[in-house]
N, C-alpha and C positions, 0 to 999 in steps of 0.2 A: 173643656173645661175653662171655666174663670180662673182668672187672678185673684190672688187673694194679696191685701195689703200685708206688710212687711214692718218686722221689729228688730230690731239687734240689741242683743246686751254686752258689753263690754267690762273687762274688770280694772283698775288702775293700774300704772306699769310703777312698779319698785326702783327701776335698775334707769339709766340711761337710754341701753337698748331698748329693751324693755316699754320706752316711751315711742322708740321710733316707731316696734312693732304696731304699737296702737294708732300712732298713726297710718301706719298701710294699710293696718287692717279700715278703717275710716275710710280711706280713699281708694280701697277697694271696693266695697258697699255702699258708699255713699251714692256713685253714679245709677242704685238701683231705687232708691228715693226710698227711703222709710218712712212709716210714718214719726217715729222716735227712734233713737236708742236709749239707751239705759245705762248705768254708767255704777257695777258692785261696791257694797261695804264687804271689806273682811271680816271673816269669822272673829266676836267678840270687839268689832270696831276698830280691828289694827288699822285698818286703809282710811280711814276716817279725813283724815288730812289729803293723804292722794286721793282720795275720791273729789272731794272740797276740789281741788286742782283742778282733777280731772274734767272735772264738769264745769268747769267756770272755762277753761279754755278751748274744749269742744265748742262751749253753746256760742262764744266768742269766734271762732275761725274756721268751723265746721260747717256753719249754715244749716246746720241738722237740729231736729228738736230734742234737745237732751232733758231727761229725768235722771234724777240723782236717788242712788237707793237711800234711805235713814233706817236706822235699826234703833233697838230700845234697848242693846248692851251697853253696860259699864257708861251710863252718863247720865247726869240730871237731867229733868224736866226742863229748867233752865237752857242749861247746855246746847240740848239737844233741840227746840225751838230757837236757840240762837243761830245753831247750823241751817236748820229750815231759812231764816232769814238769812241768813248768809246768802244761801240758794238764792233766794227771793230779788235781794239786792244783785245779783250777778244777771239777773233776768229767767231764771228757770222756771217754770209753771207747773213739771212734773216732777212728781215725788213715788216711790216704789215704796211704800209705808210696812216695812216688816221687824217683827220680834228682834232677829237676828238668832245667830246661832251663840251658844256658850262660846267662851273665850277658850283658849289652845289648855288644855286640862283640867277643864268642868265635862260633866259628863250630862247637866242637864242649865237649865237658864233658871238665874238667879237676880231679881232685879238689883236696878241699884237701891240704897237706901233712898234717894230722892227721885227716885227717876221714876219710867213709865212702868206698870207691872205686866203690860200687854201689848199687844201689835193695835186692839182694840183703843185702846186709852191712847195711841201715840196718832190713831185714826181721828180719833175724836177731836184732838187739839188741834191737829191740821187741821181740818174741816172747819171748826171755826174761824180761819185766818182769812178764810175766803179767796187766800190766793192760789191753792193749788188746784189741780184734776192729780186724784191720787186709785195709786194702782197697788194691790197687794196680789200675793202670794194663795197660792189653790194647788191643795193635792189629789189628782185621779189616782193615784197609790196610798193605802192606806198612811197620813202620818207615824212615823215613829214613837211618836209621844200619843194618840190619839188612840181612845178606845176601838175604836172601829169607824168604819165608812162616814155611817152615817152622824158620826161628832165632827168628822172632818166637815161635812156639808155643812152643820148647825152653827161652826165657827166660821165659814166662810161668809154665812148668809146675816153675822154678826158683822163683821167685816162693812161689805157691804151696806149694811144701815146705819153702821156708825158714820158712815159718808164718804164710804171707797164709791169710786165712778167703774171701777172696771178690774178681773184678773188675770193675772199672769200663772199657769200652771207649771207645775215641776215636768221634767219632761219622763218621758213614756217612751215606749217600745210597740204599741200595737194602738191602732184608732178604735179598738172598740172599749178601749180603756178609758179614753177622753171620752165617747159617745152614753158610756154607761154611769161616767159624772154628770155630763151636763144632765142627763136626765133625771138623777139624782139631786141636780140643784133645782133644775125645773119646776120637779115636783115640789122641793119647798119652797117656792113660788120665790127663786130668786129670777130674777128679769136683765139684770145688768150682764153685760157681757166678760163671756168668757172666753180667754184666748188660749190655746195650747204651745205650750213651751216645746220647744222641739232642739233636739241635743244632735247635731251632726260627729258623730264621732272620729274623734282625729287618729285615740290611744287607746286599743279596747280595754285593757289592761289598768287604767285612769278611768274611766267612764263605768267599767262593772266594779269597783274598790265605790265610785260615787255614788251610784244605783245603790249596792246595802246598803251605802250610813244614811241615805234618806227614805229607802223604803219603798224604789219605783223596783217594780215584778221584772225580772228577765225571763222573758221565756227561754225554756229548752232552745228553740229553734235559732233564736239569737245566739243564744252561747256557743252552739255547737259552730252555726253560720261564720262566728269571728277565728275559731279556733282553727278550722279550715285554713280562712283567710291570712290568718296570721304567718300559718306556716308556708303558704304558696305565695305570699310576699303578695298579695291582691287585697288588704285589708283597707286602705283611703276605695276602691270601686265598690266593694261591698258597703262600706259604708254610703259611699255617695247613691247606689242603690234601696238599701234598705232606707233612709231618709225621704228621697225624692218617694217611692212608695207609698212611706206615710203619710207623706202633704199631701199625697192626691188621694189618698185614702178619706183623708179630713176634709177636703175641699166637696167632693163628690160626696160626705155627708153634710153639708152645708156649712163650712168653715169658711169663714170670710176674712178671717185675721189669723199671722203665724207669728211667735214671737222666738226665736233665733236664737240659742246663746252660742256664739260666736268663741269662749277661752279668749278673743284675742288673735287666732288662726282662722283668716275668711276662706281661705281655698274652698274649702267643701261648702261653704253655707253660701259660696256662689255659684259655686256649679249645681248646688241641688237647685238653688231660683232658677239659674241659667234653665234646667229640666221641665218646670214650673212654664216656662215662659215670661219668667220675671225681669229683664235686661233694663239698660243700660239705655236713658232714653239721652235720644236724637229731638236738636232742637233745629227742624228743615228749614229752616230760615240762615240759621248759623251757615247751613251746609251747602246753601243754594247760590 
């Protein structure tokens, strides 16, 4: 089995303890040589400054290629592009451009009066700067706001046509879900890379809640397996096995890149990577 290229998603710390946790996560996963790592934006843009600071710090001190999340929520066009310019001046050349989730207490996205109306407008503006490689989100299960799956495919194509270079999918539980989506995208004329998003499940209750909120289908066998594993105290073992099998199935189906949602808890992600044969690279000259 060939080894895929990998990337990792982190979220910005809100406390001193969380800052140490993020740095421990980076140190654990950096030796696996990811092609990039990304730092998220909180719902409603709540971690805008934290994201900016975390991106700048990681870019300066980690030696990793860092991608910054950027959303349209609760900011004018000028404010959003000023944030992008801040990233560029810090040396960051990769952005994950997203519409963003509604602020807490709101059930749908409402554009800022002077802001971008959609992720497509944001992507077009970023592409015009010619300063960034742009990644976007994709949904292999139907987005909660989409009319149907074909609407998700059409919207992804529009984002890629607007200037994005690559798509990162929401997480899913079965490889066939991704393959079905990939085939639909190819049929629609999409020829840019679509990278599957992988969630190693640290906490089943939290993962289940998140899956339901974002429209990710939970197969009955996954639900039953985790219910039993939680009772038996073997949740981590099951999570590692399921995630490794999912990644293996994807690789066998032609996938050459994987994007892991780490939740700043690196152990399961590291263990899955090890199981796939992705291990820290040793400099033989230094060992000799």
